[in-house]
ZAVEXKOL-786496 format. One line per 5 residues: number of its first residue (from 1); their letters; for each residue x negated, y negated, z of N, C-alpha, C, O, CB. Coordinates in steps of 0.2 Angstrom, whole numbers, plus 5000, padded with zeros to 4 digits. Atoms other than C-alpha are relative to their C-alpha. Glycine has a CB too. Example, Ala and Ser with C-alpha at 12.3 -4.5 7.8 and 13.67 -1.06 7.14 Angstrom:
BEGIN
1 = AS = 4996:5006:5000:4938:5022:5039:4996:4994:5000:4991:4995:5003:5005:5000:5006 | 5004:5006:4999:4932:5005:5036:5004:4995:5003:5001:4989:5004:4998:4998:4993
***
This chain:
BEGIN
1 = TMRRR = 4992:4998:4999:5344:4896:5108:5002:5000:5006:4998:5002:5010:5001:5006:4997 | 4998:5002:4995:5355:4891:5121:5007:5006:5002:5010:5009:4998:5003:4992:4999 | 4995:4996:4999:5368:4903:5130:5004:4996:5007:5001:4991:5010:4997:5008:5003 | 4997:5002:4994:5383:4899:5143:4999:5004:5006:4996:5009:5007:5006:4999:4998 | 5000:4996:4994:5384:4902:5160:5004:5004:5001:5009:5003:4997:5001:4997:5006
6 = SGRGE = 4996:4996:5000:5393:4916:5166:5006:4999:5005:5004:4994:5008:4998:5005:5002 | 4996:5003:4996:5410:4914:5177:5005:4997:4995:5004:4997:4989:4998:4995:5004 | 4995:5003:5002:5426:4904:5174:4997:4992:4999:4993:4989:5002:5006:5000:5006 | 5001:5006:5005:5426:4889:5161:4994:5000:4999:4990:5004:5002:5001:4993:5002 | 5004:5003:5003:5413:4881:5153:4993:4996:5003:4994:4990:5005:5003:4997:4996
11 = GPLAP = 5003:5004:4995:5397:4876:5163:4994:4998:4992:4994:4999:4986:4997:5005:5008 | 5007:5001:5004:5380:4870:5155:4998:5004:4999:4999:5010:5002:4995:4997:5002 | 5004:4996:5002:5369:4878:5144:4993:5001:5003:4989:4997:5005:5000:4998:4993 | 5006:4998:4996:5355:4888:5150:4995:5003:4994:4997:5006:4989:5003:5006:5007 | 5006:4997:5004:5338:4893:5140:5000:5007:4999:5000:5010:5005:4994:4999:5004
16 = LPPRP = 5001:4994:5000:5336:4911:5133:4995:5001:5002:4990:4998:5000:5002:5002:4996 | 5006:4998:4999:5323:4920:5139:4993:5000:4993:4995:5000:4988:5001:5006:5004 | 5005:5001:5005:5306:4919:5128:4999:5007:4999:4997:5010:5003:4995:4997:5002 | 5002:4995:5003:5304:4933:5115:4993:5004:5002:4988:5000:5002:5000:4998:4993 | 5005:4997:4999:5291:4945:5118:4995:5001:4993:4997:5003:4988:5001:5005:5003
21 = PWLRP = 5002:5002:5008:5276:4943:5104:5000:5005:4996:5000:5003:4990:4993:4998:5000 | 4998:4997:5003:5278:4958:5097:5006:4999:4995:5005:5001:4989:5000:5003:5002 | 4993:5002:5004:5296:4952:5091:4999:4993:4996:5003:4993:4991:5005:4999:5005 | 5002:5005:5001:5290:4936:5087:4998:5000:4991:4993:5003:4989:4995:4998:5004 | 5002:5001:5006:5290:4931:5067:4993:5001:4998:4989:4998:5002:5002:4994:4999
26 = LPLLP = 5007:5001:5003:5274:4934:5057:5001:4997:4995:5005:4997:4990:4995:5006:4999 | 5000:5004:5005:5267:4920:5047:5000:5003:4994:4998:5008:4992:4995:4995:5001 | 4998:4997:5007:5272:4921:5029:4994:5002:4995:4995:5006:4991:5005:4995:4996 | 5004:5000:5005:5256:4919:5019:4995:5005:5002:4992:5007:4997:4998:4993:4999 | 5003:4994:4999:5246:4934:5027:5004:5006:4997:5002:5011:4994:4999:5000:5007
31 = LLLLL = 4997:4994:5003:5259:4945:5023:5003:5000:4993:5006:5005:4992:5005:5001:5003 | 5001:5001:5006:5260:4939:5006:4993:5003:4997:4993:5007:4992:5000:4993:5000 | 5006:4998:5002:5242:4942:5004:4998:5008:5001:4994:5011:4997:4995:4995:5004 | 4997:4993:5000:5245:4961:5011:5004:5003:4996:5002:5008:4993:5003:5002:5005 | 4995:4997:5005:5259:4964:5000:4996:5004:4994:4997:5010:4993:5004:4995:4996
36 = PLLFI = 5003:4994:5007:5248:4970:4984:4997:5006:5004:4998:5011:5001:4993:4996:4995 | 5000:4994:4999:5241:4983:4995:5004:5006:5000:5002:5011:5000:4998:5001:5004 | 4994:4995:5001:5258:4991:4995:5000:5004:4994:5003:5010:4994:5005:4996:5000 | 5001:4998:5008:5254:4994:4975:4995:5001:5000:4996:5007:4997:5002:4996:4995 | 5007:4999:5002:5236:4996:4974:4997:5004:5005:4992:5007:5003:4997:4995:4998
41 = GAPSP = 5002:4998:4995:5232:5003:4991:4994:4996:5002:4992:4991:4998:4999:5005:4999 | 5006:5005:4998:5216:4997:5001:4994:5003:4996:4995:5007:4992:4997:5001:5009 | 5006:4998:5005:5199:4999:4993:4997:5006:5004:4997:5006:5011:4995:4992:4999 | 5003:4993:4996:5190:5015:4997:4993:4999:5003:4990:4995:5000:4998:5007:4995 | 5007:5000:4996:5175:5017:5009:4994:4998:4997:4990:4994:4999:4999:5006:5004
46 = ELVDD = 5006:4999:5005:5163:5021:4994:5000:4992:4998:4995:4988:4997:5002:5008:4994 | 5001:5007:5004:5168:5005:4986:4996:4993:5006:4992:4989:5005:5011:4997:4998 | 5002:5006:4995:5166:4994:5002:4991:5001:5001:4987:4996:5001:5004:5002:5008 | 5008:5000:4999:5148:5002:5005:4996:4998:4992:4990:4995:4992:4999:5008:5003 | 5004:5003:5005:5143:5000:4987:4999:4993:5000:4993:4991:4999:5002:5001:4995
51 = GAQLV = 5001:5009:5000:5148:4981:4987:4995:4998:5007:4991:4993:5006:5010:4996:5001 | 5003:5002:4994:5139:4980:5004:4992:5000:4997:4988:4995:4997:5001:5005:5006 | 5006:5000:5003:5124:4988:4995:4998:4995:4996:4993:4992:4997:4999:5006:4997 | 5000:5005:5006:5125:4977:4981:4997:4996:5002:4991:4995:5001:5005:4998:4996 | 4999:5007:4998:5126:4961:4990:4991:5001:5006:4987:4997:5005:5010:4998:5005
56 = WAVGR = 5006:4999:4997:5110:4968:5001:4994:5000:4997:4989:4997:4999:5000:5004:5002 | 5006:4999:5006:5099:4973:4986:4999:4994:4998:4993:4992:4997:5001:5004:4994 | 5001:5007:5003:5103:4956:4978:4996:4995:5005:4992:4991:5002:5006:4998:4998 | 5002:5004:4994:5099:4947:4995:4993:5001:5002:4989:4997:5005:5005:5002:5005 | 5008:4998:4999:5082:4957:4996:4996:4999:4996:4990:4998:4997:4999:5006:5002
61 = AARTQ = 5005:5002:5006:5077:4955:4979:4998:4992:5000:4993:4989:4998:5004:5003:4992 | 5001:5009:5000:5080:4935:4980:4994:5000:5006:4989:4997:5004:5007:4994:5003 | 5006:5002:4995:5069:4936:4997:4994:5001:4998:4989:4998:4999:5001:5003:5006 | 5008:4997:5002:5055:4946:4989:4998:4995:4995:4992:4993:4994:5001:5009:4997 | 5004:5006:5007:5054:4934:4973:4998:4996:5002:4993:4994:5000:5005:4997:4994
66 = AAWSP = 5002:5008:4996:5054:4918:4985:4992:5001:5002:4988:4997:5001:5006:4998:5008 | 5006:4998:4995:5039:4928:4995:4995:5000:4995:4989:5000:4997:5001:5008:5004 | 5006:4996:5005:5028:4932:4979:4996:4994:5001:4998:4988:5001:5003:5002:4991 | 5005:5005:5001:5011:4922:4979:5000:5000:4993:5003:5004:4989:4994:5001:5004 | 5001:5000:5007:5005:4916:4962:4996:5005:4997:4997:5007:4991:4997:4994:4999
71 = AAEHL = 5005:4993:5003:4992:4931:4962:5006:5005:5000:5005:5009:4995:4993:5002:5005 | 4995:4994:5001:5007:4943:4965:5002:4999:4994:5002:5004:4991:5005:5000:5005 | 4995:5000:5005:5017:4936:4952:4996:5000:4994:4999:5002:4989:5004:4993:4999 | 5005:4998:5006:5002:4937:4939:5001:5007:5000:5002:5010:4994:4992:4999:5001 | 5001:4992:5003:5000:4955:4943:5007:5003:4999:5007:5008:4995:4995:5005:5006
76 = LSVGF = 4995:4999:5003:5018:4957:4941:5001:4999:4993:5005:5003:4989:5004:4997:5004 | 5000:5003:5006:5017:4949:4925:4996:5004:4995:4998:5003:4989:4997:4994:5001 | 5005:4994:5005:5003:4962:4917:5002:5006:5002:4998:5011:5001:4992:5000:5002 | 4998:4992:5000:5013:4978:4922:4999:5003:5006:5001:5009:5007:4995:5005:4996 | 5001:4997:4993:5009:4979:4941:5008:5002:5001:5013:4999:4997:4996:4994:5007
81 = SEQQV = 4995:5000:4998:5024:4987:4949:5001:4997:5007:4997:4995:5010:5002:5007:4999 | 4999:5003:4994:5033:4979:4964:4996:5003:5005:4992:4999:5009:5007:5001:5001 | 5003:4995:4994:5027:4993:4976:4992:5000:5000:4988:5001:5005:5001:5008:4998 | 5007:5002:5001:5010:4990:4969:4998:4993:5002:4992:4992:5004:4997:5002:4993 | 5002:5006:4998:5010:4973:4972:5001:4998:5009:4998:4995:5012:5004:4995:4995
86 = RKASS = 4997:4999:4991:5018:4975:4991:4994:5003:5003:4993:5001:5009:5007:5005:5001 | 5005:4996:4998:5003:4988:4993:4994:4995:5000:4991:4995:5006:4999:5007:4995 | 5005:5004:5000:4990:4975:4988:5000:4994:5004:4995:4991:5005:5000:4998:4995 | 5000:5005:4997:4997:4962:4998:4999:5002:5007:4997:4998:5011:5006:4998:4998 | 4999:4996:4994:4998:4973:5013:4992:5001:5002:4990:5002:5008:5004:5006:4998
91 = RSRRG = 5007:4996:4999:4979:4978:5011:4995:4991:4999:4989:4991:5002:4997:5007:4993 | 5004:5006:4999:4972:4960:5009:4998:4996:5006:5001:4998:5012:5005:4995:4997 | 5002:5003:4995:4964:4949:5021:5006:4998:5005:5008:4992:5004:4995:4996:4998 | 4997:5004:4993:4976:4946:5036:5006:5002:4996:5011:4999:4998:4998:4990:5003 | 4993:4998:5004:4990:4953:5024:5001:4994:4995:5006:4994:4992:5008:5002:5006
96 = NFNPD = 4998:5005:5002:4989:4936:5016:4996:5000:4994:4990:4999:4993:4999:4994:5004 | 5003:4999:5006:4987:4939:4998:5001:4995:4995:5006:4995:4992:5002:5005:4996 | 5001:5003:5004:4983:4925:4988:4994:4996:4997:4993:4990:4998:5004:4997:5002 | 5005:5002:5002:4968:4924:4980:5001:4995:4994:5007:4995:4992:4998:5005:4999 | 4998:5004:5006:4966:4910:4965:5000:5006:4994:4996:5011:4993:4994:4995:4998
101 = VERSV = 4998:4997:5006:4973:4916:4948:4995:5001:4995:4992:5005:4993:5004:4998:4998 | 5007:5001:5005:4961:4908:4936:4994:5002:5002:4990:5005:4998:4999:4993:4998 | 5007:4998:4999:4945:4910:4946:4999:5007:5003:4993:5009:5004:4997:4995:5006 | 5001:4993:4997:4947:4927:4953:5005:5006:4997:5003:5012:4995:5000:5000:5007 | 4997:4994:5002:4961:4938:4949:5001:5003:4991:5002:5008:4989:5006:4999:5005
106 = KPVLK = 5001:5000:5007:4961:4936:4930:4994:5002:4998:4994:5008:4995:5001:4994:4998 | 5006:4998:5001:4943:4937:4929:4998:5008:5001:4996:5012:4997:4995:4996:5004 | 5002:4993:4997:4941:4954:4939:5005:5004:4996:5003:5010:4994:5001:5001:5010 | 4997:4995:5001:4955:4962:4931:4997:5000:4992:4998:5005:4989:5008:5000:5001 | 5004:5000:5008:4946:4958:4912:4995:5003:5000:4994:5007:4995:4998:4993:4998
111 = WLSAL = 5007:4997:5001:4930:4964:4919:5001:5007:5001:4997:5010:4998:4996:4998:5005 | 4998:4993:4999:4938:4980:4925:5002:5003:4992:4998:5007:4990:5006:5000:5004 | 4998:4996:5006:4946:4984:4908:4995:5000:4995:4995:5003:4990:5006:4999:4997 | 5007:5000:5005:4929:4979:4899:4995:5004:5001:4991:5006:4996:4997:4993:4999 | 5006:4994:4999:4919:4992:4909:5004:5007:4999:5002:5012:5001:4996:4999:5007
116 = GFSEL = 4997:4994:5002:4932:5004:4902:5006:5004:5004:5008:5010:5003:4994:5004:5000 | 4996:4997:4995:4944:5007:4916:5007:4999:4997:5009:4994:4996:4998:4996:5007 | 4994:5001:5002:4962:5012:4910:5004:4995:5004:5002:4993:5010:5003:5006:5000 | 4995:5004:4997:4977:5002:4914:5003:5003:5007:5005:4999:5012:5004:4999:4995 | 4998:4997:4993:4981:5015:4927:4997:5000:5006:4999:5001:5011:5002:5005:5000
121 = QVQKV = 5005:4999:4997:4965:5016:4934:4999:4991:5004:4999:4990:5010:4994:5002:4994 | 4999:5008:4999:4965:4995:4935:5004:5000:5007:5002:4998:5012:5005:4996:4994 | 4995:5002:4994:4981:4996:4944:4998:5002:5007:5000:4999:5012:5006:5002:4999 | 5001:4994:4995:4975:5010:4957:4995:4995:5004:4997:4993:5009:4995:5009:4995 | 5005:5004:4997:4959:4999:4960:5002:4995:5004:5001:4993:5009:4995:4998:4997
126 = ASSYS = 4997:5007:4997:4968:4983:4962:5004:4998:5006:5005:4994:5010:5003:4996:4995 | 4995:4998:4994:4982:4989:4973:4997:5003:5006:5000:5002:5012:5006:5006:4998 | 5003:4997:4994:4972:5000:4985:4996:4996:5002:4995:4996:5008:4998:5008:4999 | 5006:5003:4997:4958:4989:4986:5000:4992:4998:4996:4989:4995:4993:5005:4998 | 5001:5005:5002:4963:4972:4984:4996:4994:5001:4995:4989:4998:5004:4998:5001
131 = RIFHY = 5006:5006:4998:4949:4963:4992:4995:4998:4995:4991:4994:4996:4996:5002:5006 | 5005:5001:5005:4940:4965:4976:5001:4993:4998:4997:4989:4996:5001:5004:4993 | 4998:5005:5004:4949:4949:4972:4995:4992:5004:4994:4986:5002:5009:4999:4999 | 5004:5006:4995:4939:4939:4986:4992:5000:5001:4989:4997:5005:5003:5000:5008 | 5006:5001:5001:4922:4943:4981:4998:4999:4994:5001:5000:4989:4997:5005:5002
136 = SLECH = 5003:5004:5006:4911:4935:4969:5000:5006:4995:4998:5012:4996:4993:4996:5002 | 5000:4995:5007:4911:4944:4951:4993:5000:4999:4990:5005:4999:5004:4997:4992 | 5008:5000:5002:4893:4937:4948:4996:5004:5005:4991:5007:5003:4998:4994:5000 | 5005:4999:4996:4885:4940:4964:5001:5007:5004:4997:5009:5008:4998:4993:5004 | 4998:4995:4996:4894:4955:4971:5003:5006:4996:5000:5012:4996:5004:4998:5004
141 = LKPIV = 4998:4995:5006:4904:4965:4959:4996:5003:4995:4994:5009:4994:5004:4997:4995 | 5004:4997:5006:4893:4966:4945:4994:5003:5004:4994:5009:5005:4998:4994:4993 | 5004:4997:4997:4879:4970:4954:5000:5008:5002:4995:5012:5002:4998:4996:5004 | 5002:4993:4997:4884:4986:4962:5002:5005:4993:5001:5011:4993:5006:5001:5008 | 4998:4995:5006:4891:4993:4943:4993:4999:4998:4991:5005:4995:5006:4998:4995
146 = QWLSG = 5007:4999:5003:4873:4988:4937:4996:5005:5003:4991:5009:5001:4996:4993:5000 | 5003:4993:4996:4867:4999:4951:5000:5007:4998:4995:5011:4995:5002:5001:5005 | 4998:4993:5003:4877:5014:4948:4997:5001:4992:4994:5006:4991:5008:5000:5000 | 5004:5000:5006:4872:5011:4930:4993:5002:5000:4991:5006:4995:5001:4995:4997 | 5008:4998:5000:4854:5013:4934:4998:5005:5002:4993:5007:5001:4996:4995:5003
151 = IGLGD = 5001:4994:4997:4855:5027:4944:5001:5007:4995:5000:5013:4997:5005:4999:5005 | 4999:4995:5005:4860:5037:4927:5007:5001:4999:5009:5004:4994:4998:5007:5003 | 4993:5000:5003:4880:5034:4927:5003:4998:4995:5001:4992:4994:5004:4999:5002 | 4997:5005:5006:4890:5030:4912:5005:4997:5003:5007:4997:5009:5003:5004:4995 | 4995:5004:4999:4903:5018:4911:5006:5004:5002:5009:5002:5007:5002:4996:4994
156 = EQIAK = 4993:4996:4997:4917:5032:4912:5000:5003:5006:5005:5004:5008:5003:5004:4996 | 5002:4997:4995:4909:5040:4926:5002:4995:5006:5005:4996:5011:4993:5003:5000 | 5000:5006:4995:4909:5024:4936:5007:4998:5000:5008:4996:5005:4995:4994:4998 | 4994:5002:5000:4926:5020:4931:5003:5007:5005:5006:5006:5010:5001:4999:4993 | 4998:4995:4995:4931:5037:4939:4997:5000:5007:5001:5002:5011:4999:5005:4997
161 = MISKF = 5001:5000:4993:4921:5036:4954:5004:4995:5004:5007:4996:5009:4992:5000:5001 | 4996:5006:4999:4928:5018:4957:5006:5000:5002:5008:4997:5006:5000:4996:4995 | 4995:4999:5001:4944:5024:4954:5004:5006:5007:5009:5006:5010:5001:5003:4993 | 5000:4995:4996:4942:5039:4966:5000:4996:5007:5004:4997:5011:4995:5005:4999 | 5001:5002:4995:4935:5028:4979:5000:4992:5000:4995:4989:5002:4993:5003:5002
166 = PPLLG = 5001:5007:5000:4938:5009:4978:4998:4995:5004:4997:4990:5003:5006:4999:4999 | 5004:5005:4995:4931:5002:4994:4993:5002:4997:4990:4999:5001:5002:5002:5009 | 5007:4999:5003:4914:5007:4985:4999:4992:4997:4993:4990:4997:5000:5006:4993 | 5002:5008:5003:4916:4988:4978:4999:4997:5005:4998:4991:5003:5005:4996:4996 | 5001:5004:4995:4914:4982:4995:4994:5001:5003:4992:4997:5008:5006:5000:5004
171 = FSVEQ = 5008:4998:4997:4897:4989:4999:4995:4994:4998:4996:4989:4994:4998:5008:4996 | 5004:5004:5003:4882:4980:4998:4994:5005:4996:4994:5011:4998:4997:4993:5005 | 5004:4997:5004:4868:4986:4986:4994:5001:5004:4991:5007:5002:4998:4996:4995 | 5005:5002:4997:4854:4981:4998:5000:5004:5006:4996:5007:5009:4999:4993:5001 | 4999:4996:4995:4861:4988:5013:5003:5006:5001:5004:5010:5007:5001:4997:5004
176 = KLKPT = 4994:4993:4999:4873:5003:5009:4998:5005:4995:4997:5011:4996:5009:4998:4998 | 4999:4995:5007:4870:5010:4991:4992:5001:5000:4991:5007:4998:5003:4997:4993 | 5006:5000:5002:4850:5008:4989:4998:5005:5008:4996:5011:5007:4996:4991:4998 | 5002:4996:4995:4846:5016:5008:5003:5006:5000:5000:5011:5002:5001:4997:5007 | 4998:4993:5000:4858:5030:5005:4996:5004:4995:4993:5009:4997:5008:5001:4998
181 = ARWLG = 5004:4997:5005:4850:5034:4989:4992:5003:5002:4989:5008:4999:5000:4994:4994 | 5006:5000:4998:4834:5033:4996:4999:5007:5004:4994:5011:5003:4998:4993:5004 | 5001:4996:4996:4837:5045:5009:5002:5006:4997:4999:5012:4998:5003:4999:5006 | 5000:4994:5004:4844:5058:4998:4994:5002:4996:4991:5007:4996:5006:5000:4996 | 5010:4999:5003:4827:5056:4988:4995:5003:5005:4990:5007:5004:4996:4992:4999
186 = ELGLG = 5006:4996:4995:4818:5060:5005:5003:5007:5002:5000:5011:5005:4998:4994:5007 | 4997:4994:5000:4830:5075:5006:4998:5005:4995:5000:5010:4995:5007:5000:5000 | 5000:4997:5005:4824:5081:4991:5002:5002:4993:5000:5005:4989:5000:5003:5003 | 4995:5002:5006:4836:5077:4979:4996:4996:4994:4991:4992:4996:5006:4994:5002 | 5003:5003:5005:4830:5071:4961:5007:4994:4999:5012:4994:5002:4998:5005:4993
191 = EVQIA = 4994:5005:5003:4838:5056:4952:5007:5004:4997:5013:5002:4998:4996:4996:4994 | 4994:4996:5004:4850:5068:4942:5005:5002:5005:5011:5001:5004:4998:5007:4995 | 4998:4996:4993:4855:5076:4959:5005:4995:5003:5010:4996:5005:4995:5002:5005 | 4996:5006:4996:4859:5060:4968:5006:4997:4997:5012:4996:5000:4994:4994:5002 | 4995:5002:5005:4869:5054:4953:5006:5005:5000:5011:5002:4999:4997:4999:4994
196 = QVMMR = 4995:4994:5000:4880:5070:4954:5003:5000:5008:5008:5003:5009:4996:5008:4997 | 4997:4999:4994:4883:5069:4973:5004:4994:5001:5010:4994:5004:4994:5000:5006 | 4997:5006:4998:4888:5051:4973:5008:5000:4996:5013:4998:4997:4995:4993:4998 | 4994:4998:5006:4899:5056:4958:5005:5003:5002:5011:5002:5001:4998:5003:4995 | 4995:4996:4998:4908:5069:4965:5002:4999:5007:5007:5002:5009:4999:5007:4998
201 = FPSLL = 4997:5002:4993:4909:5062:4984:4997:4994:5001:4992:4994:5005:4999:5003:5005 | 5000:5006:5001:4909:5044:4982:5000:4997:5007:4996:4992:5009:5004:4998:4995 | 4998:5002:4993:4916:5041:5000:4992:5001:5006:4992:4999:5011:5007:5006:5002 | 5006:4997:4997:4898:5049:5006:4997:4992:5001:4995:4991:5007:4995:5006:4994 | 5002:5006:4999:4892:5030:5004:5004:4995:5006:5002:4990:5007:5000:4997:4992
206 = SFSLE = 4995:5004:4994:4905:5024:5018:4997:5002:5007:4997:4998:5011:5010:5003:5001 | 5002:4999:4993:4896:5034:5032:4991:4997:5001:4987:4995:4997:5000:5009:5000 | 5004:5001:4995:4883:5029:5044:4994:5004:4998:4994:5010:4998:5003:5001:5006 | 5008:4995:5000:4863:5035:5040:5001:5003:5008:5000:5009:5010:4993:4995:5000 | 5003:4998:4992:4861:5035:5059:5005:5005:5003:5002:5010:5005:5000:4992:5005
211 = KNLKP = 4995:4999:4997:4877:5039:5065:5002:5007:4996:5001:5012:5000:5004:4994:5000 | 4998:4995:5004:4883:5052:5052:4997:5005:4998:4996:5010:5000:5004:4998:4996 | 5004:4997:5004:4872:5059:5039:4996:5003:5003:4996:5009:5003:4997:4996:4996 | 5005:4995:4998:4856:5062:5047:5002:5005:5006:4998:5011:5006:4995:4996:5001 | 4998:4994:4996:4865:5071:5062:5003:5005:4997:5003:5010:5000:5005:4998:5005
216 = TVQAL = 4997:4994:5004:4873:5082:5050:4996:5005:4998:4995:5011:5000:5003:4998:4994 | 5007:4997:5001:4858:5086:5042:4995:5005:5004:4992:5009:5001:4998:4997:4999 | 5003:4998:4996:4850:5090:5057:5003:5006:5004:5000:5011:5006:5000:4994:5003 | 4996:4995:4999:4864:5100:5062:4998:5006:4997:4997:5011:5000:5006:4999:5000 | 5001:4996:5005:4861:5110:5046:4993:5004:5002:4993:5010:5001:4999:4996:4994
221 = RDQGL = 5006:4999:4999:4843:5113:5051:5000:5004:5007:4997:5008:5008:4996:4994:4999 | 4999:4997:4994:4848:5118:5068:5001:5008:4999:4999:5013:5001:5006:4996:5005 | 4998:4993:5001:4856:5132:5061:4996:5005:4996:4997:5011:4996:5006:4999:4998 | 5007:4997:5002:4840:5138:5052:5000:5000:4993:4996:5004:4990:5000:5007:5003 | 5000:5002:5007:4843:5131:5035:4993:4997:4997:4991:4992:5001:5006:4996:5000
226 = GEAEI = 5006:5003:5002:4828:5127:5025:5002:4994:4997:5008:4992:4996:4997:5005:4995 | 4999:5005:5004:4826:5112:5016:5004:5001:4992:5009:4998:4991:4993:4998:4999 | 4997:4997:5006:4829:5119:4999:5007:5003:4999:5011:5002:4995:4997:5005:4999 | 4992:5001:5000:4844:5125:5005:5005:4996:5001:5010:4996:4998:5003:5004:5003 | 4996:5006:4999:4851:5110:5012:5001:4995:4993:5006:4992:4991:4996:4996:5006
231 = TKMLV = 4999:5006:5007:4847:5100:4995:5006:5005:4996:5010:5002:4992:4992:4999:4994 | 4995:4996:5004:4857:5115:4987:5007:5000:5001:5011:5000:4997:4999:5006:5001 | 4994:5002:4998:4871:5114:4998:5003:4992:5000:5009:4991:4998:4998:5003:5007 | 4998:5008:5003:4872:5094:4997:5002:4998:4993:5006:4994:4991:4995:4995:5002 | 4997:5002:5006:4873:5095:4978:5006:5005:4998:5010:5003:4993:4994:5001:4996
236 = SSPSL = 4994:4996:5000:4886:5109:4978:5006:4999:5003:5011:4999:5000:4998:5005:5002 | 4994:5000:4996:4897:5105:4992:4998:4992:5004:4998:4991:5010:5003:5008:5006 | 5002:5008:4996:4892:5085:4996:5005:4997:5006:5004:4993:5010:5001:4994:4992 | 4996:5003:4994:4908:5083:5007:4998:5003:5006:5001:5000:5011:5006:5000:5000 | 5003:4996:4992:4899:5095:5020:4997:4993:5004:4998:4993:5011:4993:5006:4998
241 = VGYSS = 5004:5005:4996:4889:5078:5025:5006:4995:5003:5004:4992:5008:4994:4995:4994 | 4995:5005:4997:4906:5069:5029:5002:5003:5007:5006:5001:5011:5007:4998:4995 | 4996:4998:4993:4908:5081:5044:4995:4998:5006:4989:4997:5006:5001:5009:5001 | 5007:5000:4993:4901:5079:5062:4997:5005:5001:4998:5010:4997:5002:5000:5007 | 5008:4994:4999:4887:5089:5068:5005:5006:5004:5004:5011:5002:4991:4996:5007
246 = QRLTR = 4997:4995:4997:4900:5099:5079:5005:5003:4996:5006:5009:4997:5001:4999:5006 | 4996:4995:5007:4911:5104:5065:4997:5003:4995:5000:5009:4993:5004:4996:4996 | 5002:4998:5003:4899:5107:5055:4996:5007:5003:4994:5012:5000:4999:4996:4997 | 5002:4994:4996:4892:5119:5068:5005:5005:5000:5004:5010:4998:4997:4997:5007 | 4995:4995:5001:4908:5127:5069:5002:5004:4994:5005:5010:4994:5006:4997:5002
251 = RMQV = 4999:4997:5008:4910:5131:5051:4995:5006:4999:4996:5012:4998:4998:4992:4994 | 5006:4996:5001:4892:5137:5050:5001:5009:5003:4998:5014:5000:4996:4997:5003 | 5001:4995:4997:4896:5150:5063:5006:5005:5000:5007:5009:5004:4999:4997:5007 | 4994:4997:5002:4913:5157:5055:4996:5006:4996:4999:5010:4993:5005:4995:4995
***
């Protein structure tokens, strides 16, 4: 836009000063896009939040699904929850849950079911101690159950014992189970009592004989208990052997 010079007569036209930005015309297209909001209103914050959560959940599910290994996929297909599969993955060796499905996962699950484990027990054992899929079924897992059966435990008791303490399936029969049972026998426990102690407190088998169990029993002797009293205490309260000698001494003094 041009304007005339002030003064007498007509002079050359001079340009007008530029308009400030807030007076310039707005583009037409954004206005047309904003026009419906005058009638329907802006979306509520709750709707925006729900939409964002939906997008996040779908993306997370897609990422999770893409991350499942074949072993994890199989566990999901036989009824394991995603939480159980994630737990199994986190507790596997180096967090890499990828045992062979045909040679390891399927045979181990079938074996546990054949032993009388319920579906819930199978899921609990496999998810909380997924290392069982890395052990040899014939050379490691079956010998453990055979040994437990040999000390007088029935199938239902074995299933309950392993469900209570799944890492039991990781112990060596020769280096862990037999020495502990032999030590209990030396303390005066009979075969039935040894089976009862292991059934009631299976994590007893995780303790070191030299560093934990023997010092604890010696602490009981130091408190004046005789062998018969110690035997009775082990049978009635086997969890006491899990105490440190210092803690046991403090408890005996109360």
